[in-house]
C-alpha positions in Angstrom: 2.0 17.0 23.5 1.4 13.6 21.8 3.5 11.8 19.8 2.6 10.1 16.4 3.7 8.3 13.1 2.8 8.9 9.9 3.8 6.1 7.6 3.7 5.8 3.4 4.9 2.5 1.4 6.1 2.7 -1.8 7.3 -1.1 -3.7 10.9 0.1 -3.4 10.8 2.6 -0.1 9.1 3.1 3.0 8.4 6.4 4.7 8.1 5.9 8.8 8.0 10.0 10.3 7.7 10.7 13.9 5.5 14.1 14.7 5.1 15.6 17.9 1.7 17.3 17.8 -0.4 19.1 20.4 -3.6 17.1 21.7 -6.7 17.8 19.9 -4.6 17.6 16.4 -6.1 15.6 13.5 -5.0 13.0 11.1 -4.5 15.7 8.6 -2.4 18.0 11.1 -0.2 15.0 11.4 0.0 14.7 8.0 0.8 18.3 7.5 3.4 18.3 10.3 5.2 15.4 9.1 6.2 17.5 6.0 6.0 14.0 4.0 4.9 16.2 0.9 9.0 17.3 0.8 10.5 13.9 0.9 8.0 12.7 -1.7 7.1 15.8 -4.1 5.0 13.5 -6.7 2.7 12.2 -3.8 -1.0 13.1 -4.7 -2.1 13.9 -1.1 -5.7 14.1 -2.4 -5.9 10.9 -3.7 -4.7 9.1 -1.0 -6.8 7.5 1.6 -5.8 7.6 5.4 -6.4 5.1 8.0 -5.3 4.4 11.6 -3.7 0.8 12.2 -5.8 -0.4 9.0 -9.2 1.3 10.1 -10.2 3.2 7.0 -10.8 7.0 7.9 -13.7 7.3 5.2 -16.3 9.0 7.0 -18.9 6.2 7.0 -17.8 3.7 9.7 -15.1 6.2 11.1 -14.4 9.8 10.8 -12.6 11.5 8.0 -9.0 12.4 8.4 -10.2 16.1 9.4 -12.5 14.9 12.1 -10.5 12.1 13.3 -8.4 13.5 16.4 -5.2 11.9 16.9 -4.1 9.8 20.3 -0.8 9.3 21.5 0.9 6.1 20.1 -1.5 6.4 17.1 -0.1 5.4 13.3 -1.7 7.7 10.5 -1.3 5.3 7.5 -1.5 6.6 3.8 -2.5 4.1 1.4 -1.6 4.0 -2.3 -4.8 3.7 -5.1 -5.2 -0.2 -6.5 -3.4 -0.5 -9.4 -6.3 -3.5 -10.3 -9.6 -3.8 -9.0 -9.8 -7.1 -7.2 -12.7 -8.3 -8.6 -11.0 -8.1 -11.8 -7.5 -9.7 -10.5 -9.4 -12.2 -9.6 -11.3 -12.8 -13.1 -8.0 -12.9 -14.9 -6.3 -15.5 -12.0 -9.2 -17.6 -13.1 -8.9 -17.2 -16.8 -5.2 -17.9 -16.5 -5.8 -21.4 -14.1 -8.5 -22.3 -16.9 -6.1 -21.6 -19.7 -3.1 -24.0 -18.3 -5.9 -26.9 -17.8 
């Protein structure tokens, strides 16, 4: 058995769930075992990106959540969607700064 953590943060609350799972389990297995959905019913797990210690599990440079084999001590992080595109946010900041001058 290995011990992993599943973490999810909202602006007003953070969830940190320890999970004991058998070796060879995937990130998706850890998510299911955490039962996070029962604590945060309005969460859409299909829309969330996931990562291990800030390394995105995207299937490009690293495996997908269904492929990644969890290791003892791993922390599975669930990332909420961005509310504003970073490029658009930068343009808005620049426009506000220009307006102040």
